[in-house]
C-alpha positions in Angstrom: 0.0 0.0 0.1 1.3 3.5 -0.9 1.2 6.3 1.4 1.0 8.7 -1.3 -2.5 7.5 -2.5 -5.7 8.1 -0.5 -9.1 6.8 -1.6 -12.1 8.0 0.2 -16.0 7.9 -0.2 -17.4 4.5 -0.9 -16.6 1.5 0.9 -14.6 -0.7 -1.2 -13.7 -4.4 -0.9 -9.9 -5.0 -0.5 -9.5 -6.3 -4.0 -11.2 -3.5 -5.6 -9.2 -1.1 -3.5 -6.0 -2.8 -4.4 -6.9 -2.6 -8.2 -7.5 1.2 -7.9 -4.4 1.8 -6.0 -2.3 -0.1 -8.9 -4.0 2.2 -11.3 -3.1 5.2 -9.6 0.5 4.3 -8.6 1.3 4.5 -12.6 0.7 8.1 -12.3 3.6 8.3 -9.7 6.0 7.5 -12.7 5.1 10.6 -14.4 6.7 13.2 -11.9 8.6 13.2 -8.9 7.0 16.6 -7.7 3.9 14.5 -7.1 3.2 14.8 -3.2 0.0 12.8 -2.7 -3.0 11.7 -4.9 -6.4 11.8 -3.6 -9.4 9.9 -5.2 -12.9 10.6 -3.8 -15.8 8.4 -5.0 -19.3 9.2 -4.6 -22.7 7.9 -5.7 -25.0 10.5 -6.5 -28.9 10.0 -6.6 -30.5 8.0 -9.5 -31.3 9.8 -12.6 -34.1 7.9 -14.8 -33.6 5.0 -12.2 -29.8 4.6 -12.5 -27.2 5.6 -10.1 -24.3 7.8 -11.1 -20.9 7.6 -9.8 -18.6 10.2 -9.6 -14.8 9.9 -9.4 -12.7 13.3 -8.3 -9.1 12.8 -8.2 -6.6 15.7 -6.8 -3.0 15.4 -7.7 -1.0 17.5 -5.3 2.3 18.5 -6.4 5.0 21.3 -6.1 3.0 24.1 -8.2 -0.5 24.2 -9.0 -2.6 20.8 -8.3 -4.2 18.9 -11.0 -7.8 18.2 -10.3 -10.1 16.2 -12.6 -13.6 14.7 -12.1 -15.7 12.3 -14.2 -19.3 11.0 -13.7 -20.7 7.9 -15.4 -23.0 5.0 -14.6 -20.2 2.8 -13.9 -17.9 3.2 -11.1 -15.1 1.5 -12.9 -15.7 3.5 -16.1 -15.6 6.7 -14.2 -12.2 5.6 -12.3 -10.6 4.5 -15.6 -11.7 8.0 -17.4 -10.2 9.9 -14.4 -6.8 7.9 -14.7 -6.7 8.8 -18.4 -7.4 12.4 -18.0 -4.6 12.6 -15.3 -1.9 10.8 -17.5 -2.7 13.0 -20.2 -2.4 15.9 -18.1 0.4 15.0 -16.3 2.3 13.9 -19.6 1.4 17.4 -21.2 2.9 19.1 -17.8 6.0 17.1 -18.1 6.5 17.9 -21.7 5.9 21.8 -21.1 8.3 21.9 -18.3 11.0 20.1 -20.4 10.3 22.7 -23.1 10.9 25.5 -21.0 14.2 23.8 -19.7 15.4 23.4 -23.2 14.4 26.7 -24.5 15.0 29.3 -21.5 14.1 32.8 -22.2 16.3 36.0 -21.7 15.5 38.0 -18.5 15.1 41.6 -18.8 16.3 43.7 -15.8 14.7 47.2 -15.9 17.8 49.0 -14.5 20.9 50.1 -15.8 23.9 47.8 -14.5 27.2 49.5 -14.2 30.0 48.1 -16.5 32.6 47.3 -13.8 35.4 45.0 -14.0 36.8 42.9 -11.0 40.7 42.6 -10.4 
């Protein structure tokens, strides 16, 4: 069991909890900046006789957190969609960070610096 992954909301069987944890552990490989992954599972009221399951995930990391939510009739479909969205978001974030490292921008200082040589 990974201490960086928290699952709350619905009461799950141990096998289901383990399956969801292994899905979320794949996300930890994308970045070392991830502090914690929280997954909140809710069953909302029925719409037309069917219950809707909502999965909301928050990836806490250095910088802005990544928040994704998905709702469908099937709990596992919601969870898989959330994990897919998080994978796409994290890969885009790591790609953008790598691009910024490869192509740094010049910094403009709004003051006149003296031209002094040091001995």
